[in-house]
N, CA, C and O atoms as CSV, one atom per row, in Angstrom:
chain,resi,resn,atom,element,x,y,z
A,1,MET,N,N,-2.418,3.167,-6.282
A,1,MET,CA,C,-2.186,1.922,-5.590
A,1,MET,C,C,-2.641,0.774,-6.482
A,1,MET,O,O,-3.647,0.864,-7.186
A,2,GLU,N,N,-1.886,-0.279,-6.430
A,2,GLU,CA,C,-2.188,-1.451,-7.237
A,2,GLU,C,C,-2.910,-2.497,-6.395
A,2,GLU,O,O,-2.483,-2.801,-5.281
A,3,PRO,N,N,-4.015,-3.056,-6.928
A,3,PRO,CA,C,-4.677,-4.130,-6.186
A,3,PRO,C,C,-3.816,-5.385,-6.141
A,3,PRO,O,O,-3.035,-5.643,-7.057
A,4,ILE,N,N,-3.960,-6.154,-5.086
A,4,ILE,CA,C,-3.235,-7.411,-4.913
A,4,ILE,C,C,-4.263,-8.539,-4.929
A,4,ILE,O,O,-5.356,-8.401,-4.381
A,5,LYS,N,N,-3.908,-9.639,-5.554
A,5,LYS,CA,C,-4.831,-10.768,-5.659
A,5,LYS,C,C,-4.955,-11.487,-4.316
A,5,LYS,O,O,-3.964,-11.759,-3.639
A,6,LEU,N,N,-6.192,-11.784,-3.958
A,6,LEU,CA,C,-6.506,-12.591,-2.781
A,6,LEU,C,C,-7.197,-13.861,-3.261
A,6,LEU,O,O,-8.083,-13.790,-4.113
A,7,ASP,N,N,-6.812,-15.019,-2.732
A,7,ASP,CA,C,-7.523,-16.238,-3.115
A,7,ASP,C,C,-8.720,-16.444,-2.189
A,7,ASP,O,O,-8.968,-15.624,-1.305
A,8,VAL,N,N,-9.457,-17.527,-2.386
A,8,VAL,CA,C,-10.671,-17.771,-1.605
A,8,VAL,C,C,-10.387,-17.959,-0.122
A,8,VAL,O,O,-11.276,-17.769,0.709
A,9,ASN,N,N,-9.150,-18.334,0.220
A,9,ASN,CA,C,-8.766,-18.494,1.622
A,9,ASN,C,C,-8.225,-17.209,2.228
A,9,ASN,O,O,-7.900,-17.177,3.415
A,10,GLY,N,N,-8.123,-16.144,1.430
A,10,GLY,CA,C,-7.623,-14.869,1.919
A,10,GLY,C,C,-6.121,-14.712,1.844
A,10,GLY,O,O,-5.577,-13.763,2.408
A,11,ALA,N,N,-5.424,-15.625,1.155
A,11,ALA,CA,C,-3.965,-15.525,1.020
A,11,ALA,C,C,-3.612,-14.445,-0.005
A,11,ALA,O,O,-4.281,-14.306,-1.029
A,12,LEU,N,N,-2.549,-13.682,0.282
A,12,LEU,CA,C,-2.084,-12.623,-0.616
A,12,LEU,C,C,-1.079,-13.168,-1.610
A,12,LEU,O,O,-0.239,-13.999,-1.263
A,13,TYR,N,N,-1.163,-12.702,-2.844
A,13,TYR,CA,C,-0.191,-13.062,-3.870
A,13,TYR,C,C,0.408,-11.788,-4.432
A,13,TYR,O,O,-0.290,-11.001,-5.072
A,14,VAL,N,N,1.710,-11.574,-4.197
A,14,VAL,CA,C,2.415,-10.386,-4.669
A,14,VAL,C,C,3.444,-10.832,-5.692
A,14,VAL,O,O,4.283,-11.686,-5.407
A,15,SER,N,N,3.381,-10.254,-6.882
A,15,SER,CA,C,4.344,-10.586,-7.927
A,15,SER,C,C,5.691,-9.952,-7.600
A,15,SER,O,O,5.767,-8.748,-7.355
A,16,ALA,N,N,6.737,-10.743,-7.596
A,16,ALA,CA,C,8.078,-10.226,-7.303
A,16,ALA,C,C,8.519,-9.218,-8.355
A,16,ALA,O,O,9.363,-8.368,-8.073
A,17,GLU,N,N,7.964,-9.297,-9.564
A,17,GLU,CA,C,8.311,-8.355,-10.627
A,17,GLU,C,C,7.831,-6.946,-10.306
A,17,GLU,O,O,8.438,-5.972,-10.752
A,18,LYS,N,N,6.751,-6.821,-9.540
A,18,LYS,CA,C,6.215,-5.507,-9.193
A,18,LYS,C,C,6.986,-4.852,-8.050
A,18,LYS,O,O,6.845,-3.650,-7.823
A,19,LEU,N,N,7.790,-5.616,-7.336
A,19,LEU,CA,C,8.535,-5.082,-6.199
A,19,LEU,C,C,9.849,-4.471,-6.680
A,19,LEU,O,O,10.908,-5.091,-6.590
A,20,GLU,N,N,9.761,-3.257,-7.186
A,20,GLU,CA,C,10.936,-2.552,-7.697
A,20,GLU,C,C,11.718,-1.879,-6.579
A,20,GLU,O,O,12.829,-1.397,-6.805
A,21,GLY,N,N,11.168,-1.841,-5.411
A,21,GLY,CA,C,11.799,-1.201,-4.263
A,21,GLY,C,C,10.922,-1.426,-3.045
A,21,GLY,O,O,10.046,-2.291,-3.055
A,22,PRO,N,N,11.155,-0.646,-1.993
A,22,PRO,CA,C,10.335,-0.808,-0.796
A,22,PRO,C,C,8.877,-0.438,-1.077
A,22,PRO,O,O,8.591,0.449,-1.882
A,23,CYS,N,N,7.969,-1.129,-0.402
A,23,CYS,CA,C,6.552,-0.873,-0.624
A,23,CYS,C,C,5.774,-1.047,0.676
A,23,CYS,O,O,6.287,-1.556,1.673
A,24,VAL,N,N,4.529,-0.610,0.631
A,24,VAL,CA,C,3.596,-0.767,1.743
A,24,VAL,C,C,2.403,-1.548,1.210
A,24,VAL,O,O,1.878,-1.235,0.142
A,25,ILE,N,N,1.976,-2.563,1.952
A,25,ILE,CA,C,0.772,-3.308,1.604
A,25,ILE,C,C,-0.277,-2.992,2.659
A,25,ILE,O,O,-0.039,-3.159,3.856
A,26,VAL,N,N,-1.445,-2.531,2.204
A,26,VAL,CA,C,-2.527,-2.149,3.101
A,26,VAL,C,C,-3.683,-3.114,2.887
A,26,VAL,O,O,-4.127,-3.326,1.759
A,27,VAL,N,N,-4.169,-3.699,3.981
A,27,VAL,CA,C,-5.307,-4.612,3.927
A,27,VAL,C,C,-6.440,-3.981,4.719
A,27,VAL,O,O,-6.272,-3.629,5.886
A,28,SER,N,N,-7.610,-3.838,4.071
A,28,SER,CA,C,-8.758,-3.247,4.738
A,28,SER,C,C,-10.036,-3.732,4.067
A,28,SER,O,O,-10.131,-3.749,2.840
A,29,ASP,N,N,-11.000,-4.118,4.860
A,29,ASP,CA,C,-12.330,-4.470,4.369
A,29,ASP,C,C,-12.284,-5.558,3.293
A,29,ASP,O,O,-13.023,-5.490,2.312
A,30,GLY,N,N,-11.422,-6.556,3.475
A,30,GLY,CA,C,-11.341,-7.667,2.538
A,30,GLY,C,C,-10.605,-7.373,1.252
A,30,GLY,O,O,-10.603,-8.203,0.344
A,31,LYS,N,N,-9.974,-6.202,1.150
A,31,LYS,CA,C,-9.204,-5.831,-0.036
A,31,LYS,C,C,-7.776,-5.538,0.376
A,31,LYS,O,O,-7.519,-5.112,1.502
A,32,ALA,N,N,-6.849,-5.769,-0.541
A,32,ALA,CA,C,-5.440,-5.467,-0.289
A,32,ALA,C,C,-4.891,-4.681,-1.467
A,32,ALA,O,O,-5.177,-4.995,-2.622
A,33,LYS,N,N,-4.098,-3.652,-1.165
A,33,LYS,CA,C,-3.463,-2.847,-2.208
A,33,LYS,C,C,-2.016,-2.590,-1.833
A,33,LYS,O,O,-1.656,-2.572,-0.655
A,34,MET,N,N,-1.186,-2.389,-2.860
A,34,MET,CA,C,0.241,-2.167,-2.664
A,34,MET,C,C,0.621,-0.805,-3.228
A,34,MET,O,O,0.146,-0.412,-4.293
A,35,LYS,N,N,1.484,-0.085,-2.504
A,35,LYS,CA,C,1.977,1.215,-2.944
A,35,LYS,C,C,3.489,1.221,-2.821
A,35,LYS,O,O,4.030,0.982,-1.741
A,36,LEU,N,N,4.183,1.498,-3.937
A,36,LEU,CA,C,5.636,1.642,-3.880
A,36,LEU,C,C,5.979,2.944,-3.174
A,36,LEU,O,O,5.309,3.958,-3.374
A,37,LEU,N,N,7.014,2.919,-2.356
A,37,LEU,CA,C,7.413,4.107,-1.607
A,37,LEU,C,C,8.353,4.973,-2.431
A,37,LEU,O,O,9.129,4.476,-3.248
A,38,GLN,N,N,8.267,6.280,-2.201
A,38,GLN,CA,C,9.162,7.223,-2.858
A,38,GLN,C,C,10.514,7.181,-2.164
A,38,GLN,O,O,10.639,6.685,-1.045
A,39,ALA,N,N,11.528,7.713,-2.849
A,39,ALA,CA,C,12.883,7.700,-2.286
A,39,ALA,C,C,12.946,8.493,-0.978
A,39,ALA,O,O,13.608,8.073,-0.029
A,40,PHE,N,N,12.264,9.632,-0.927
A,40,PHE,CA,C,12.212,10.469,0.273
A,40,PHE,C,C,10.771,10.919,0.459
A,40,PHE,O,O,10.128,11.353,-0.497
A,41,GLY,N,N,10.269,10.820,1.660
A,41,GLY,CA,C,8.916,11.294,1.905
A,41,GLY,C,C,8.247,10.553,3.042
A,41,GLY,O,O,8.864,9.754,3.747
A,42,THR,N,N,6.961,10.842,3.199
A,42,THR,CA,C,6.167,10.205,4.238
A,42,THR,C,C,4.900,9.625,3.620
A,42,THR,O,O,4.421,10.096,2.589
A,43,VAL,N,N,4.373,8.599,4.270
A,43,VAL,CA,C,3.108,7.992,3.875
A,43,VAL,C,C,2.175,8.084,5.073
A,43,VAL,O,O,2.545,7.716,6.188
A,44,GLU,N,N,0.974,8.571,4.839
A,44,GLU,CA,C,-0.010,8.731,5.904
A,44,GLU,C,C,-1.250,7.914,5.544
A,44,GLU,O,O,-1.817,8.087,4.465
A,45,VAL,N,N,-1.669,7.030,6.438
A,45,VAL,CA,C,-2.856,6.204,6.214
A,45,VAL,C,C,-4.005,6.803,7.017
A,45,VAL,O,O,-3.907,6.953,8.235
A,46,ILE,N,N,-5.095,7.145,6.331
A,46,ILE,CA,C,-6.262,7.742,6.968
A,46,ILE,C,C,-7.311,6.648,7.171
A,46,ILE,O,O,-7.721,5.981,6.221
A,47,VAL,N,N,-7.740,6.473,8.430
A,47,VAL,CA,C,-8.708,5.436,8.788
A,47,VAL,C,C,-9.974,6.105,9.299
A,47,VAL,O,O,-9.922,7.055,10.080
A,48,GLN,N,N,-11.128,5.584,8.835
A,48,GLN,CA,C,-12.409,6.095,9.303
A,48,GLN,C,C,-13.338,4.904,9.519
A,48,GLN,O,O,-13.516,4.093,8.610
A,49,ASP,N,N,-13.924,4.786,10.689
A,49,ASP,CA,C,-14.815,3.668,11.046
A,49,ASP,C,C,-14.138,2.313,10.851
A,49,ASP,O,O,-14.743,1.386,10.312
A,50,ASN,N,N,-12.891,2.200,11.286
A,50,ASN,CA,C,-12.102,0.964,11.187
A,50,ASN,C,C,-11.861,0.499,9.762
A,50,ASN,O,O,-11.619,-0.687,9.538
A,51,LYS,N,N,-11.921,1.406,8.790
A,51,LYS,CA,C,-11.627,1.095,7.393
A,51,LYS,C,C,-10.674,2.154,6.857
A,51,LYS,O,O,-10.781,3.330,7.206
A,52,VAL,N,N,-9.746,1.734,6.012
A,52,VAL,CA,C,-8.825,2.688,5.388
A,52,VAL,C,C,-9.607,3.484,4.358
A,52,VAL,O,O,-10.196,2.910,3.441
A,53,SER,N,N,-9.615,4.807,4.505
A,53,SER,CA,C,-10.339,5.639,3.545
A,53,SER,C,C,-9.418,6.183,2.459
A,53,SER,O,O,-9.832,6.323,1.309
A,54,ARG,N,N,-8.161,6.493,2.821
A,54,ARG,CA,C,-7.214,6.968,1.800
A,54,ARG,C,C,-5.791,6.904,2.340
A,54,ARG,O,O,-5.559,6.765,3.541
A,55,ILE,N,N,-4.849,7.009,1.407
A,55,ILE,CA,C,-3.431,7.026,1.741
A,55,ILE,C,C,-2.820,8.247,1.076
A,55,ILE,O,O,-2.941,8.431,-0.135
A,56,ASN,N,N,-2.165,9.078,1.870
A,56,ASN,CA,C,-1.529,10.289,1.354
A,56,ASN,C,C,-0.022,10.097,1.288
A,56,ASN,O,O,0.589,9.573,2.219
A,57,ASN,N,N,0.571,10.526,0.179
A,57,ASN,CA,C,2.024,10.513,0.015
A,57,ASN,C,C,2.514,11.949,-0.007
A,57,ASN,O,O,1.960,12.792,-0.712
A,58,LYS,N,N,3.544,12.222,0.760
A,58,LYS,CA,C,4.161,13.547,0.761
A,58,LYS,C,C,5.635,13.370,0.469
A,58,LYS,O,O,6.372,12.781,1.259
A,59,GLU,N,N,6.058,13.885,-0.671
A,59,GLU,CA,C,7.459,13.773,-1.051
A,59,GLU,C,C,8.243,14.888,-0.379
A,59,GLU,O,O,7.780,16.027,-0.309
A,60,SER,N,N,9.417,14.563,0.110
A,60,SER,CA,C,10.270,15.577,0.721
A,60,SER,C,C,11.582,15.647,-0.043
A,60,SER,O,O,11.957,14.718,-0.758
A,61,ILE,N,N,12.258,16.750,0.120
A,61,ILE,CA,C,13.524,16.984,-0.572
A,61,ILE,C,C,14.617,17.159,0.472
A,61,ILE,O,O,14.447,17.911,1.431
A,62,VAL,N,N,15.730,16.475,0.292
A,62,VAL,CA,C,16.863,16.596,1.195
A,62,VAL,C,C,17.789,17.676,0.650
A,62,VAL,O,O,18.190,17.624,-0.513
A,63,PHE,N,N,18.132,18.662,1.494
A,63,PHE,CA,C,19.036,19.738,1.068
A,63,PHE,C,C,20.451,19.427,1.479
A,63,PHE,O,O,21.359,20.213,1.210
């Protein structure tokens, strides 16, 4: 996951050059990160004590 810049007011700045396709932006505990999505698959966000602890990606194959 790539960190995203936050300014002193908490505004997010995402570079359009990094957006090569669909993505997910996760904000937790004053930090923001971006993850590009795979063509096929699922994304699972694991939360513990109201904070994101990890993000799991599972790629799937279409037959």
